[in-house]
N, CA, C and O atoms as CSV, one atom per row, in Angstrom:
chain,resi,resn,atom,element,x,y,z
A,1,MET,N,N,0.847,-1.158,0.000
A,1,MET,CA,C,0.000,0.000,0.000
A,1,MET,C,C,0.896,1.225,0.000
A,1,MET,O,O,1.880,1.291,0.737
A,2,PRO,N,N,0.553,2.177,-0.818
A,2,PRO,CA,C,1.340,3.411,-0.833
A,2,PRO,C,C,1.248,4.146,0.511
A,2,PRO,O,O,0.212,4.130,1.176
A,3,ARG,N,N,2.335,4.776,0.882
A,3,ARG,CA,C,2.419,5.453,2.176
A,3,ARG,C,C,1.349,6.533,2.339
A,3,ARG,O,O,0.835,6.730,3.440
A,4,GLU,N,N,1.011,7.229,1.262
A,4,GLU,CA,C,0.028,8.314,1.370
A,4,GLU,C,C,-1.389,7.789,1.625
A,4,GLU,O,O,-2.252,8.552,2.059
A,5,GLU,N,N,-1.644,6.513,1.367
A,5,GLU,CA,C,-2.966,5.934,1.622
A,5,GLU,C,C,-3.081,5.290,3.005
A,5,GLU,O,O,-4.152,4.811,3.378
A,6,LEU,N,N,-2.003,5.277,3.752
A,6,LEU,CA,C,-1.991,4.623,5.060
A,6,LEU,C,C,-3.002,5.207,6.051
A,6,LEU,O,O,-3.673,4.427,6.727
A,7,PRO,N,N,-3.153,6.534,6.182
A,7,PRO,CA,C,-4.158,7.062,7.117
A,7,PRO,C,C,-5.587,6.633,6.769
A,7,PRO,O,O,-6.378,6.324,7.660
A,8,GLN,N,N,-5.914,6.615,5.481
A,8,GLN,CA,C,-7.251,6.198,5.081
A,8,GLN,C,C,-7.472,4.712,5.380
A,8,GLN,O,O,-8.550,4.318,5.824
A,9,ALA,N,N,-6.458,3.900,5.136
A,9,ALA,CA,C,-6.576,2.471,5.411
A,9,ALA,C,C,-6.719,2.209,6.910
A,9,ALA,O,O,-7.485,1.339,7.323
A,10,SER,N,N,-5.987,2.958,7.711
A,10,SER,CA,C,-6.091,2.818,9.161
A,10,SER,C,C,-7.479,3.219,9.644
A,10,SER,O,O,-8.058,2.548,10.499
A,11,SER,N,N,-8.012,4.301,9.104
A,11,SER,CA,C,-9.366,4.730,9.474
A,11,SER,C,C,-10.404,3.702,9.068
A,11,SER,O,O,-11.337,3.429,9.823
A,12,LEU,N,N,-10.252,3.131,7.890
A,12,LEU,CA,C,-11.185,2.108,7.434
A,12,LEU,C,C,-11.135,0.882,8.338
A,12,LEU,O,O,-12.171,0.290,8.643
A,13,GLY,N,N,-9.936,0.498,8.766
A,13,GLY,CA,C,-9.812,-0.622,9.693
A,13,GLY,C,C,-10.501,-0.337,11.021
A,13,GLY,O,O,-11.171,-1.208,11.575
A,14,SER,N,N,-10.341,0.875,11.530
A,14,SER,CA,C,-10.992,1.247,12.791
A,14,SER,C,C,-12.503,1.248,12.665
A,14,SER,O,O,-13.208,0.796,13.568
A,15,ILE,N,N,-13.003,1.754,11.546
A,15,ILE,CA,C,-14.451,1.772,11.319
A,15,ILE,C,C,-14.987,0.341,11.282
A,15,ILE,O,O,-16.041,0.056,11.850
A,16,THR,N,N,-14.268,-0.550,10.621
A,16,THR,CA,C,-14.705,-1.939,10.528
A,16,THR,C,C,-14.765,-2.593,11.901
A,16,THR,O,O,-15.750,-3.254,12.233
A,17,VAL,N,N,-13.726,-2.414,12.696
A,17,VAL,CA,C,-13.691,-3.023,14.028
A,17,VAL,C,C,-14.795,-2.460,14.906
A,17,VAL,O,O,-15.513,-3.224,15.552
A,18,ASN,N,N,-14.947,-1.153,14.946
A,18,ASN,CA,C,-15.976,-0.555,15.791
A,18,ASN,C,C,-17.384,-0.886,15.303
A,18,ASN,O,O,-18.294,-1.061,16.113
A,19,GLY,N,N,-17.567,-0.973,13.994
A,19,GLY,CA,C,-18.858,-1.395,13.457
A,19,GLY,C,C,-19.199,-2.815,13.866
A,19,GLY,O,O,-20.337,-3.112,14.230
A,20,ALA,N,N,-18.203,-3.694,13.803
A,20,ALA,CA,C,-18.434,-5.081,14.217
A,20,ALA,C,C,-18.762,-5.160,15.705
A,20,ALA,O,O,-19.606,-5.960,16.109
A,21,ARG,N,N,-18.109,-4.344,16.519
A,21,ARG,CA,C,-18.412,-4.330,17.955
A,21,ARG,C,C,-19.818,-3.837,18.241
A,21,ARG,O,O,-20.455,-4.290,19.192
A,22,ALA,N,N,-20.303,-2.921,17.435
A,22,ALA,CA,C,-21.634,-2.357,17.663
A,22,ALA,C,C,-22.733,-3.233,17.074
A,22,ALA,O,O,-23.769,-3.438,17.707
A,23,ILE,N,N,-22.518,-3.747,15.876
A,23,ILE,CA,C,-23.573,-4.463,15.169
A,23,ILE,C,C,-23.567,-5.961,15.485
A,23,ILE,O,O,-24.630,-6.581,15.540
A,24,GLY,N,N,-22.390,-6.548,15.692
A,24,GLY,CA,C,-22.280,-7.989,15.927
A,24,GLY,C,C,-23.130,-8.499,17.083
A,24,GLY,O,O,-23.893,-9.446,16.891
A,25,PRO,N,N,-23.032,-7.911,18.279
A,25,PRO,CA,C,-23.858,-8.388,19.388
A,25,PRO,C,C,-25.356,-8.235,19.131
A,25,PRO,O,O,-26.145,-9.065,19.584
A,26,ALA,N,N,-25.758,-7.190,18.414
A,26,ALA,CA,C,-27.181,-7.012,18.105
A,26,ALA,C,C,-27.671,-8.118,17.178
A,26,ALA,O,O,-28.752,-8.670,17.380
A,27,ILE,N,N,-26.877,-8.438,16.166
A,27,ILE,CA,C,-27.254,-9.517,15.252
A,27,ILE,C,C,-27.288,-10.846,15.989
A,27,ILE,O,O,-28.206,-11.644,15.796
A,28,ALA,N,N,-26.285,-11.087,16.837
A,28,ALA,CA,C,-26.266,-12.332,17.619
A,28,ALA,C,C,-27.489,-12.416,18.526
A,28,ALA,O,O,-28.067,-13.492,18.677
A,29,GLY,N,N,-27.890,-11.307,19.128
A,29,GLY,CA,C,-29.072,-11.306,19.985
A,29,GLY,C,C,-30.325,-11.665,19.210
A,29,GLY,O,O,-31.169,-12.415,19.701
A,30,ILE,N,N,-30.450,-11.135,18.007
A,30,ILE,CA,C,-31.605,-11.458,17.172
A,30,ILE,C,C,-31.618,-12.942,16.829
A,30,ILE,O,O,-32.670,-13.580,16.861
A,31,ILE,N,N,-30.447,-13.496,16.500
A,31,ILE,CA,C,-30.355,-14.916,16.161
A,31,ILE,C,C,-30.658,-15.780,17.382
A,31,ILE,O,O,-31.325,-16.808,17.259
A,32,VAL,N,N,-30.176,-15.376,18.562
A,32,VAL,CA,C,-30.455,-16.136,19.787
A,32,VAL,C,C,-31.953,-16.177,20.049
A,32,VAL,O,O,-32.500,-17.231,20.374
A,33,VAL,N,N,-32.618,-15.039,19.910
A,33,VAL,CA,C,-34.068,-14.986,20.139
A,33,VAL,C,C,-34.801,-15.856,19.118
A,33,VAL,O,O,-35.754,-16.558,19.456
A,34,ALA,N,N,-34.342,-15.798,17.858
A,34,ALA,CA,C,-35.043,-16.512,16.792
A,34,ALA,C,C,-34.812,-18.021,16.827
A,34,ALA,O,O,-35.741,-18.795,16.594
A,35,SER,N,N,-33.583,-18.443,17.117
A,35,SER,CA,C,-33.307,-19.878,16.997
A,35,SER,C,C,-32.431,-20.462,18.097
A,35,SER,O,O,-32.083,-21.641,18.025
A,36,GLY,N,N,-32.063,-19.695,19.102
A,36,GLY,CA,C,-31.298,-20.229,20.225
A,36,GLY,C,C,-29.806,-19.995,20.095
A,36,GLY,O,O,-29.308,-19.659,19.020
A,37,PRO,N,N,-29.093,-20.176,21.206
A,37,PRO,CA,C,-27.653,-19.899,21.213
A,37,PRO,C,C,-26.833,-20.874,20.383
A,37,PRO,O,O,-25.747,-20.516,19.927
A,38,ALA,N,N,-27.309,-22.081,20.174
A,38,ALA,CA,C,-26.534,-23.050,19.390
A,38,ALA,C,C,-26.311,-22.547,17.971
A,38,ALA,O,O,-25.251,-22.779,17.389
A,39,MET,N,N,-27.289,-21.870,17.418
A,39,MET,CA,C,-27.154,-21.340,16.053
A,39,MET,C,C,-26.045,-20.292,15.990
A,39,MET,O,O,-25.284,-20.263,15.023
A,40,VAL,N,N,-25.942,-19.435,17.000
A,40,VAL,CA,C,-24.893,-18.410,17.022
A,40,VAL,C,C,-23.521,-19.070,17.068
A,40,VAL,O,O,-22.609,-18.666,16.346
A,41,PHE,N,N,-23.371,-20.096,17.926
A,41,PHE,CA,C,-22.089,-20.790,18.007
A,41,PHE,C,C,-21.777,-21.521,16.702
A,41,PHE,O,O,-20.619,-21.587,16.290
A,42,GLY,N,N,-22.798,-22.065,16.056
A,42,GLY,CA,C,-22.593,-22.723,14.770
A,42,GLY,C,C,-22.126,-21.758,13.698
A,42,GLY,O,O,-21.201,-22.062,12.945
A,43,ILE,N,N,-22.759,-20.600,13.626
A,43,ILE,CA,C,-22.351,-19.575,12.642
A,43,ILE,C,C,-20.924,-19.119,12.925
A,43,ILE,O,O,-20.138,-18.924,11.997
A,44,ASN,N,N,-20.588,-18.950,14.194
A,44,ASN,CA,C,-19.232,-18.550,14.568
A,44,ASN,C,C,-18.222,-19.608,14.131
A,44,ASN,O,O,-17.165,-19.273,13.596
A,45,ALA,N,N,-18.539,-20.879,14.355
A,45,ALA,CA,C,-17.626,-21.961,13.958
A,45,ALA,C,C,-17.445,-21.992,12.446
A,45,ALA,O,O,-16.326,-22.158,11.960
A,46,VAL,N,N,-18.529,-21.836,11.704
A,46,VAL,CA,C,-18.431,-21.838,10.241
A,46,VAL,C,C,-17.591,-20.651,9.757
A,46,VAL,O,O,-16.817,-20.786,8.809
A,47,SER,N,N,-17.740,-19.493,10.404
A,47,SER,CA,C,-16.942,-18.340,9.978
A,47,SER,C,C,-15.457,-18.578,10.233
A,47,SER,O,O,-14.622,-18.174,9.424
A,48,PHE,N,N,-15.118,-19.229,11.346
A,48,PHE,CA,C,-13.713,-19.544,11.604
A,48,PHE,C,C,-13.194,-20.550,10.589
A,48,PHE,O,O,-12.053,-20.446,10.138
A,49,LEU,N,N,-14.020,-21.522,10.227
A,49,LEU,CA,C,-13.596,-22.500,9.218
A,49,LEU,C,C,-13.374,-21.821,7.866
A,49,LEU,O,O,-12.449,-22.175,7.136
A,50,ALA,N,N,-14.219,-20.850,7.534
A,50,ALA,CA,C,-14.050,-20.125,6.271
A,50,ALA,C,C,-12.727,-19.366,6.257
A,50,ALA,O,O,-12.030,-19.356,5.242
A,51,VAL,N,N,-12.378,-18.733,7.367
A,51,VAL,CA,C,-11.102,-18.011,7.441
A,51,VAL,C,C,-9.935,-18.990,7.355
A,51,VAL,O,O,-8.959,-18.734,6.648
A,52,ALA,N,N,-10.032,-20.113,8.074
A,52,ALA,CA,C,-8.966,-21.116,8.027
A,52,ALA,C,C,-8.791,-21.650,6.603
A,52,ALA,O,O,-7.665,-21.823,6.138
A,53,LEU,N,N,-9.900,-21.910,5.915
A,53,LEU,CA,C,-9.829,-22.393,4.539
A,53,LEU,C,C,-9.181,-21.351,3.626
A,53,LEU,O,O,-8.368,-21.694,2.769
A,54,ALA,N,N,-9.538,-20.091,3.809
A,54,ALA,CA,C,-8.935,-19.028,2.999
A,54,ALA,C,C,-7.430,-18.955,3.222
A,54,ALA,O,O,-6.670,-18.743,2.277
A,55,LEU,N,N,-7.002,-19.128,4.460
A,55,LEU,CA,C,-5.560,-19.097,4.742
A,55,LEU,C,C,-4.843,-20.292,4.133
A,55,LEU,O,O,-3.718,-20.158,3.650
A,56,VAL,N,N,-5.478,-21.455,4.152
A,56,VAL,CA,C,-4.860,-22.650,3.567
A,56,VAL,C,C,-4.738,-22.503,2.046
A,56,VAL,O,O,-3.733,-22.906,1.460
A,57,LEU,N,N,-5.751,-21.932,1.417
A,57,LEU,CA,C,-5.759,-21.806,-0.039
A,57,LEU,C,C,-5.025,-20.576,-0.564
A,57,LEU,O,O,-4.853,-20.433,-1.774
A,58,TRP,N,N,-4.600,-19.708,0.307
A,58,TRP,CA,C,-3.957,-18.462,-0.088
A,58,TRP,C,C,-2.608,-18.740,-0.735
A,58,TRP,O,O,-1.777,-19.459,-0.180
A,59,ARG,N,N,-2.403,-18.173,-1.893
A,59,ARG,CA,C,-1.127,-18.290,-2.608
A,59,ARG,C,C,-0.531,-16.899,-2.752
A,59,ARG,O,O,-1.220,-15.957,-3.143
A,60,ARG,N,N,0.728,-16.780,-2.439
A,60,ARG,CA,C,1.406,-15.500,-2.597
A,60,ARG,C,C,1.696,-15.267,-4.065
A,60,ARG,O,O,1.903,-16.204,-4.836
A,61,GLY,N,N,1.707,-13.981,-4.436
A,61,GLY,CA,C,1.925,-13.623,-5.831
A,61,GLY,C,C,3.355,-13.845,-6.295
A,61,GLY,O,O,3.573,-14.223,-7.446
A,62,THR,N,N,4.327,-13.621,-5.434
A,62,THR,CA,C,5.725,-13.756,-5.835
A,62,THR,C,C,6.431,-14.704,-4.881
A,62,THR,O,O,6.057,-14.839,-3.716
A,63,GLN,N,N,7.442,-15.344,-5.394
A,63,GLN,CA,C,8.257,-16.222,-4.566
A,63,GLN,C,C,9.262,-15.378,-3.798
A,63,GLN,O,O,9.958,-14.544,-4.377
A,64,GLN,N,N,9.332,-15.596,-2.520
A,64,GLN,CA,C,10.267,-14.854,-1.685
A,64,GLN,C,C,11.255,-15.824,-1.065
A,64,GLN,O,O,10.972,-17.007,-0.878
A,65,GLN,N,N,12.410,-15.289,-0.757
A,65,GLN,CA,C,13.399,-16.092,-0.058
A,65,GLN,C,C,12.921,-16.333,1.371
A,65,GLN,O,O,12.381,-15.423,2.000
A,66,PRO,N,N,13.111,-17.531,1.886
A,66,PRO,CA,C,12.700,-17.765,3.273
A,66,PRO,C,C,13.476,-16.862,4.230
A,66,PRO,O,O,14.691,-16.704,4.111
A,67,ALA,N,N,12.763,-16.286,5.163
A,67,ALA,CA,C,13.382,-15.374,6.126
A,67,ALA,C,C,14.159,-16.164,7.170
A,67,ALA,O,O,13.797,-17.289,7.515
A,68,VAL,N,N,15.220,-15.562,7.661
A,68,VAL,CA,C,15.982,-16.167,8.737
A,68,VAL,C,C,15.192,-15.959,10.022
A,68,VAL,O,O,14.827,-14.834,10.363
A,69,ARG,N,N,14.934,-17.038,10.721
A,69,ARG,CA,C,14.130,-16.937,11.935
A,69,ARG,C,C,14.953,-16.399,13.086
A,69,ARG,O,O,16.096,-16.794,13.312
A,70,GLU,N,N,14.330,-15.488,13.799
A,70,GLU,CA,C,14.983,-14.881,14.949
A,70,GLU,C,C,14.523,-15.604,16.211
A,70,GLU,O,O,13.382,-16.059,16.292
A,71,GLN,N,N,15.400,-15.706,17.176
A,71,GLN,CA,C,15.040,-16.312,18.449
A,71,GLN,C,C,14.011,-15.428,19.157
A,71,GLN,O,O,13.975,-14.219,18.930
A,72,VAL,N,N,13.174,-16.022,20.015
A,72,VAL,CA,C,12.069,-15.301,20.633
A,72,VAL,C,C,12.567,-14.164,21.530
A,72,VAL,O,O,12.164,-13.016,21.345
A,73,LEU,N,N,13.426,-14.465,22.485
A,73,LEU,CA,C,13.862,-13.448,23.443
A,73,LEU,C,C,14.615,-12.298,22.772
A,73,LEU,O,O,14.307,-11.139,23.049
A,74,PRO,N,N,15.587,-12.574,21.901
A,74,PRO,CA,C,16.231,-11.450,21.215
A,74,PRO,C,C,15.251,-10.648,20.352
A,74,PRO,O,O,15.395,-9.432,20.231
A,75,GLY,N,N,14.259,-11.314,19.751
A,75,GLY,CA,C,13.261,-10.602,18.962
A,75,GLY,C,C,12.416,-9.676,19.825
A,75,GLY,O,O,12.144,-8.541,19.435
A,76,LEU,N,N,11.994,-10.157,21.007
A,76,LEU,CA,C,11.226,-9.317,21.925
A,76,LEU,C,C,12.048,-8.120,22.396
A,76,LEU,O,O,11.547,-6.997,22.453
A,77,LEU,N,N,13.300,-8.368,22.728
A,77,LEU,CA,C,14.171,-7.267,23.173
A,77,LEU,C,C,14.382,-6.252,22.053
A,77,LEU,O,O,14.414,-5.046,22.300
A,78,SER,N,N,14.526,-6.742,20.825
A,78,SER,CA,C,14.679,-5.842,19.686
A,78,SER,C,C,13.423,-4.996,19.497
A,78,SER,O,O,13.515,-3.799,19.225
A,79,GLY,N,N,12.252,-5.612,19.640
A,79,GLY,CA,C,11.002,-4.869,19.529
A,79,GLY,C,C,10.869,-3.820,20.616
A,79,GLY,O,O,10.403,-2.712,20.349
A,80,MET,N,N,11.271,-4.151,21.842
A,80,MET,CA,C,11.216,-3.177,22.942
A,80,MET,C,C,12.171,-2.010,22.701
A,80,MET,O,O,11.842,-0.861,22.995
A,81,ARG,N,N,13.366,-2.313,22.161
A,81,ARG,CA,C,14.303,-1.233,21.835
A,81,ARG,C,C,13.714,-0.327,20.767
A,81,ARG,O,O,13.856,0.893,20.840
A,82,TYR,N,N,13.057,-0.910,19.783
A,82,TYR,CA,C,12.443,-0.111,18.727
A,82,TYR,C,C,11.357,0.796,19.301
A,82,TYR,O,O,11.309,1.983,18.979
A,83,VAL,N,N,10.493,0.252,20.141
A,83,VAL,CA,C,9.417,1.054,20.728
A,83,VAL,C,C,9.991,2.166,21.597
A,83,VAL,O,O,9.483,3.287,21.601
A,84,ARG,N,N,11.053,1.850,22.332
A,84,ARG,CA,C,11.679,2.864,23.192
A,84,ARG,C,C,12.259,4.012,22.370
A,84,ARG,O,O,12.272,5.156,22.824
A,85,SER,N,N,12.740,3.712,21.158
A,85,SER,CA,C,13.364,4.760,20.347
A,85,SER,C,C,12.398,5.402,19.350
A,85,SER,O,O,12.793,6.305,18.612
A,86,ALA,N,N,11.151,4.958,19.313
A,86,ALA,CA,C,10.180,5.521,18.363
A,86,ALA,C,C,9.036,6.168,19.140
A,86,ALA,O,O,8.107,5.470,19.547
A,87,PRO,N,N,9.078,7.479,19.356
A,87,PRO,CA,C,8.048,8.132,20.172
A,87,PRO,C,C,6.645,8.010,19.595
A,87,PRO,O,O,5.679,7.952,20.355
A,88,GLY,N,N,6.506,7.971,18.284
A,88,GLY,CA,C,5.180,7.831,17.676
A,88,GLY,C,C,4.541,6.497,18.031
A,88,GLY,O,O,3.368,6.440,18.399
A,89,ILE,N,N,5.316,5.428,17.921
A,89,ILE,CA,C,4.809,4.093,18.271
A,89,ILE,C,C,4.522,4.025,19.763
A,89,ILE,O,O,3.517,3.447,20.177
A,90,ARG,N,N,5.394,4.609,20.567
A,90,ARG,CA,C,5.199,4.595,22.023
A,90,ARG,C,C,3.898,5.298,22.398
A,90,ARG,O,O,3.159,4.815,23.256
A,91,ARG,N,N,3.612,6.430,21.766
A,91,ARG,CA,C,2.349,7.144,22.041
A,91,ARG,C,C,1.140,6.293,21.670
A,91,ARG,O,O,0.157,6.250,22.409
A,92,ILE,N,N,1.212,5.627,20.540
A,92,ILE,CA,C,0.096,4.771,20.112
A,92,ILE,C,C,-0.126,3.645,21.108
A,92,ILE,O,O,-1.267,3.365,21.476
A,93,LEU,N,N,0.941,2.998,21.548
A,93,LEU,CA,C,0.799,1.895,22.503
A,93,LEU,C,C,0.263,2.380,23.850
A,93,LEU,O,O,-0.547,1.698,24.477
A,94,ILE,N,N,0.707,3.546,24.294
A,94,ILE,CA,C,0.196,4.097,25.560
A,94,ILE,C,C,-1.288,4.406,25.434
A,94,ILE,O,O,-2.054,4.129,26.357
A,95,ARG,N,N,-1.706,4.973,24.310
A,95,ARG,CA,C,-3.133,5.259,24.108
A,95,ARG,C,C,-3.944,3.973,24.078
A,95,ARG,O,O,-5.042,3.922,24.632
A,96,CYS,N,N,-3.422,2.940,23.442
A,96,CYS,CA,C,-4.135,1.658,23.394
A,96,CYS,C,C,-4.326,1.088,24.795
A,96,CYS,O,O,-5.412,0.620,25.138
A,97,VAL,N,N,-3.272,1.129,25.598
A,97,VAL,CA,C,-3.373,0.606,26.968
A,97,VAL,C,C,-4.343,1.447,27.786
A,97,VAL,O,O,-5.155,0.901,28.533
A,98,LEU,N,N,-4.268,2.774,27.656
A,98,LEU,CA,C,-5.163,3.648,28.416
A,98,LEU,C,C,-6.620,3.483,27.993
A,98,LEU,O,O,-7.522,3.753,28.786
A,99,PHE,N,N,-6.865,3.049,26.771
A,99,PHE,CA,C,-8.229,2.799,26.321
A,99,PHE,C,C,-8.685,1.391,26.687
A,99,PHE,O,O,-9.792,1.212,27.194
A,100,ALA,N,N,-7.844,0.392,26.437
A,100,ALA,CA,C,-8.255,-1.003,26.601
A,100,ALA,C,C,-8.344,-1.427,28.064
A,100,ALA,O,O,-9.251,-2.174,28.430
A,101,PHE,N,N,-7.425,-0.969,28.902
A,101,PHE,CA,C,-7.428,-1.428,30.298
A,101,PHE,C,C,-8.702,-1.020,31.027
A,101,PHE,O,O,-9.332,-1.883,31.638
A,102,PRO,N,N,-9.121,0.253,31.000
A,102,PRO,CA,C,-10.407,0.579,31.636
A,102,PRO,C,C,-11.591,-0.060,30.910
A,102,PRO,O,O,-12.607,-0.365,31.534
A,103,GLY,N,N,-11.467,-0.263,29.601
A,103,GLY,CA,C,-12.549,-0.894,28.850
A,103,GLY,C,C,-12.791,-2.327,29.279
A,103,GLY,O,O,-13.910,-2.826,29.158
A,104,CYS,N,N,-11.757,-3.002,29.781
A,104,CYS,CA,C,-11.920,-4.377,30.262
A,104,CYS,C,C,-12.872,-4.442,31.443
A,104,CYS,O,O,-13.496,-5.476,31.679
A,105,ALA,N,N,-12.991,-3.352,32.188
A,105,ALA,CA,C,-13.904,-3.339,33.329
A,105,ALA,C,C,-15.349,-3.486,32.875
A,105,ALA,O,O,-16.192,-3.960,33.637
A,106,LEU,N,N,-15.643,-3.089,31.650
A,106,LEU,CA,C,-17.003,-3.235,31.134
A,106,LEU,C,C,-17.371,-4.695,30.912
A,106,LEU,O,O,-18.550,-5.046,30.955
A,107,TRP,N,N,-16.382,-5.549,30.676
A,107,TRP,CA,C,-16.666,-6.962,30.450
A,107,TRP,C,C,-16.935,-7.694,31.752
A,107,TRP,O,O,-17.571,-8.748,31.740
A,108,GLY,N,N,-16.470,-7.164,32.874
A,108,GLY,CA,C,-16.611,-7.829,34.170
A,108,GLY,C,C,-18.035,-8.181,34.539
A,108,GLY,O,O,-18.288,-9.324,34.919
A,109,PRO,N,N,-18.984,-7.253,34.447
A,109,PRO,CA,C,-20.358,-7.588,34.830
A,109,PRO,C,C,-20.994,-8.646,33.930
A,109,PRO,O,O,-21.982,-9.269,34.318
A,110,CYS,N,N,-20.452,-8.853,32.755
A,110,CYS,CA,C,-21.031,-9.846,31.841
A,110,CYS,C,C,-20.655,-11.262,32.208
A,110,CYS,O,O,-21.349,-12.207,31.833
A,111,CYS,N,N,-19.566,-11.421,32.937
A,111,CYS,CA,C,-19.069,-12.763,33.259
A,111,CYS,C,C,-19.497,-13.145,34.665
A,111,CYS,O,O,-19.250,-12.393,35.608
A,112,PRO,N,N,-20.132,-14.296,34.825
A,112,PRO,CA,C,-20.509,-14.717,36.170
A,112,PRO,C,C,-19.269,-15.103,36.965
A,112,PRO,O,O,-18.271,-15.541,36.392
A,113,PRO,N,N,-19.329,-14.941,38.290
A,113,PRO,CA,C,-18.163,-15.329,39.100
A,113,PRO,C,C,-17.949,-16.837,39.050
A,113,PRO,O,O,-18.893,-17.610,38.888
A,114,LEU,N,N,-16.704,-17.232,39.190
A,114,LEU,CA,C,-16.377,-18.661,39.206
A,114,LEU,C,C,-16.743,-19.268,40.559
A,114,LEU,O,O,-16.528,-18.664,41.610
A,115,ARG,N,N,-17.290,-20.449,40.507
A,115,ARG,CA,C,-17.611,-21.148,41.745
A,115,ARG,C,C,-16.399,-21.919,42.223
A,115,ARG,O,O,-15.730,-22.591,41.438
A,116,THR,N,N,-16.127,-21.823,43.482
A,116,THR,CA,C,-14.964,-22.529,44.046
A,116,THR,C,C,-15.358,-23.778,44.804
A,116,THR,O,O,-14.490,-24.529,45.248
A,117,THR,N,N,-16.649,-24.017,44.960
A,117,THR,CA,C,-17.078,-25.198,45.705
A,117,THR,C,C,-17.479,-26.318,44.795
A,117,THR,O,O,-17.867,-27.388,45.266
């Protein structure tokens, strides 16, 4: 993707995710009322199978040289060094944490407590 189209692509991705968060539960609720929760789980399973099938059948357009695999720990340390030296990325990650961490509190009332007995 050309660099000048990156902001538009990022906005489109955000719209898609937020739209799915808003519309998905409403559609699932309608399906639950109409035919029960098993149908929702079935549709979810079929959608995952469709994605898995697409990934299996996906062919790359050009042949690339196999990449040299990096060890996990050095790769993580390299990523942390990059984030530490890139203020733009650091700001984005801080905003994500500041948004997602309090947002997790909204999921708490939806989950019943675990029984220990």
